[in-house]
N, C-alpha and C positions, 0 to 999 in steps of 0.2 A: 268193270269193275261191280256187282252186284249190290245193291240196299240194302243197308243193315238198320233193322230197328231194334231199338233197346228194349229186352224186353222186363225190364222195373226201371221205376226212378233211380238214375248213378250216384242219384247224392246218398241213396239210401246206406250205402259202401264207399269206406277209405278206404281198403285193404285192393277193392276187387273192380275188373271194370265188367259187363254183362252184356250182352246183343245179339237178337237172334238174324241168321242169314232168311227170310221167310221163302226164299225162292227154292233154297232145296231140303227144308224141315233141319236145320245145323244151328247149335245154341251155343254160343263160344265164351268161356270164362276166363278172364284175361289175372292172374295172383298180381301185386307187388302195384299197384297201379299208381295209384295217386299220391303215397308217401312217397313214392320211390321216382325219380333217384335225391328229388330235393330235401327230403331228409334225411343230413348224414345222419342221425341217431338208430336210423329204418334196418335193420338185417331182412334179407328176403327169407326168412327161415318161417317156420311155422308158430306163429304167434298163436296166443289162445283167441285175440281179436280175427287174423285170417279164419283158421279154424271156424269159428262161428257163425261167420260171412259164407265161408264155403258152403257150411252144413245150411244155410237161410237159402245160399243160392239152389244148391241141391232141390230143398223143399218145394220152391217155389217153380223149379222148371220140368219135376216131376209134373207138379200141377199142369201148368202152359204142356206138354208133352201130352194131356187127356185130354185136352180141347179137340170140338171138333174140325178139320183138315178146314182150313178158308178158303180154298180154292180145287173145290169139289173134280175138275177138269186134271189138276194135276195131284194127282195122290201123293202122298209118301208114303212109301211102304215101308220104308226105314226111314229113322231119324238119327242125329248124332248131338251130341254133346262133347264139345274139345275144350280140356283144358291145357292151357297155355299162361307163358309169361311177359311179363312188359321189363324185367329187369334184364340185367345182365346172364343171368342164373335163372334156370326155370325156379329153383329152391333147396337153399342149404341143410334144410332138414329139419329137425327138433331145437327150442329154441332152450339154447344150451344155459340163457344166462339165469333160466329161470329153473334149469332142473339144478342147478347150481344151488338155486337158494332154498328151493323145497329140501334139497336133500339135506346138506348142512343145517335145515328148522327140523329133518326125520320127518316129515309132513305126508305120509301118505297118502293122507286121501286127498288130497287137491295134486299130488301128483299121480295120483289114480284118476284123477277127473280130466287132465288133462290128457292121461293117454287114452281115454275114453273118446273125446274128442276127436282123439286121430283115428281112432278106429271109426266110428261111425262115418266120417268122412270119408277111409281109403275103402271102408265096405260099402258104402252109397256110389263112389265111382265103378265098383266094382261088378254091384249090382245094375248098374248104368241105367240108372232111377226109370225105367221103364222098359217092361219087355220085346219093346219096337223100337228102342234107341242103340245105338254103338258108340259107345265111348273111346278120345281118341287123346293119345297125350302128344303136344307138340314140343316137344326138348332143342330149345334153340341155344341154350348154356348146361352150365355145369347142372346136374342134380343128385345130390348127398346124400346119404342118408335116408330122413324121411321123406327127404325130396326123391330122391332113386324109388324108394318104397309106392309114390303117390303117384308116379308115373307108371310103375308096375300091374295096379291094379286097374289102369285102364285096359280095356281090350286089343286097341292097336297103338305101338307107340311108332311114333313118325320124330324121327332126331337127323339136327342136323351134323354135319362131318367133324370132326375134333372134338366134340363136346366131352367131358367128363362126368361118368359116372360111378360108383359105388359106396361103400359102408365103412366110413370113418371111425364107427364107435368103437373098431377096436383099441386104437388109439388110446384110450380112458378108460380100458377095461370093461366094458361093455360092447352087447350085440342089439341089433337093428330090430325091433319086438314089433313095429305096427304093420307087421306082413309080411315081411321081406321074406321069410321060408315058405310060405304060404305062398304066395304068388311068382315067387321064384322058379319054385318045384311042379309051375306049369307050364314051365318053358326050360328048361334043365335038370338034370337028376338030382334028386337030393344032395348026391356027395358033391355035386358041382356047388349047389346053392349055400352048401353048407361052409364049403372052402372061401365062396365068394366072402360069405357076410365074416368069416374071421381074419383073411388075407390083408386088410385096412389098405387092398390096395384101388386107385382110381383109374379104373377102365376108360377108354376112348370108345366112344359110339359106335367107331368102326369095329373094332375088335368084340364089342358086345353084339352088331350087326351078323355078324359073323358064327357069333355062339347062340343065333337063334332069339336072342331076347331083345335087340332093337327089331322092329319088322320093315322099316323103310328107313334106311338110308338115303340122306340128298345133301348138295352140296352147301354149304354156309350162304342163308340168304334165301334159299330156295324152303323153306318148312313151309309156310304158309301154301304156295301153290300146291307142293305135292299134299297137304289135306284137301286142297277144293278138290284135286284129283281122285285123292280116295275116294271122295264120300261122292262123288262123278258114279266111279265104280261103283260103290255100294249099292248105289240107289238102281244101279243097271240090273242086279241079282240080289236086290232087296230079301226076296223071300229064301234064297240059299241061304245070305249071308247071316241072316235074322238063324234059320235053323241049325247052321255051323252055331252059334256063338252060342245055343241052348245046348246043344251038343255038348260040348266043351264044359261046361255051367252042370252037367249031368255026369261029365265022365272024372271032372277034375273040380268035385265042388270045396269049394270053400266058405266055409259058414262063419256070422257072427261070435259064436262061441267059441269057434276055437280061436279066431285071431282075439278073444279078450283071454283065454287060457293062457298063449305065449303072452300077452299084455304085462299080465298078473306075476309071470316069471319077471318080464322086464324090470320091472314097477321095483321086486323085491330085490331083484339083483342090483340097482339102480342103487337102493340106501344102503346097501354094505359094502360102497366105492368109499376108498380112504382120500384124504387132502391132496394126495400129489394126481390122482385122476382126477379130481375138482379141478385143482390147478390147470391141470391140462384142457380140460374145457373153457375155462376162463380165457385162456391164451389164444383158442383158436374162437371164442368171440372176440375179444383185439384183433384179431387176423383179417374175420368177418367184417367189424366196422373200418377197416385199413381197404376193403378192395377198394380196384376204383369202379365209379358208377358210374356203368352207360345205360340207354334205354334201348329196347326191342320197339319202341311205339313209334316211329317212322316205319317198322312194316307194317305195322298195319292201318291204311287206306281210313279205313271208318271208323275209329276206334274218336277222332275227335266230335266228331257228331253226336256220340256216346257221351263223352264229356261234357257238352254243353250244358248238359240240365242238373 
């Protein structure tokens, strides 16, 4: 097992754990670490705090990626940024409790500010922080709504078998508006993307692998090893991998402006929701709080060292 070095003082984050594998130029970020599972009121969704800390991680990691190589004898042509989770889920999506409060108050400005936070984080991972980096989503638990979107904005999705992914927003008459359509249509047809966004189904990672949405599918418990294997393979063909990343961006570009245009539609649609839709959101919040709470921390051997700070 390689030695890991924390890239920041871990105490600055209350929802993230971050570390660097200096041996292969990989930067790891785990969501839902310190508060989960010890805080029974914590929901592994995109709270404003999680979004703020993810954006801070992106900015600091982008700066770290610009540092001169520490070991000139072992240069890293390609570097990696890995988004993962310490909870039993990858991410349950948007903060539905916050949505309900802002919609009931007809507070468009705050809802728009939250949506912009989501887009900034999604676009940050999509642009992979640095032209010499490749982003990987490691999905070991359910990724719903915005959680699925955050996986889709990464360049490679590694998922364990039996994980659920989908967009439940249609259950309360809304649609996934923080990048789902833009990122899905890079992997499947626009018609397929629209169908998936509106059918409300939760697909298994096995099904999504067959559709070409999940890139690498592995058995339960083998996700971390699969990511390490992927990083090793990419390093062997670093120039080719980075070139293909640029080709994909050139041929299927997603702009920040495009994401914000869709997000404005999402905000305006959300503000039209009635009491029935809001009550459905509130029921989903209660269901999220009742979820059994497990942790993926035991999978990540180096994490306790990073927590020591």
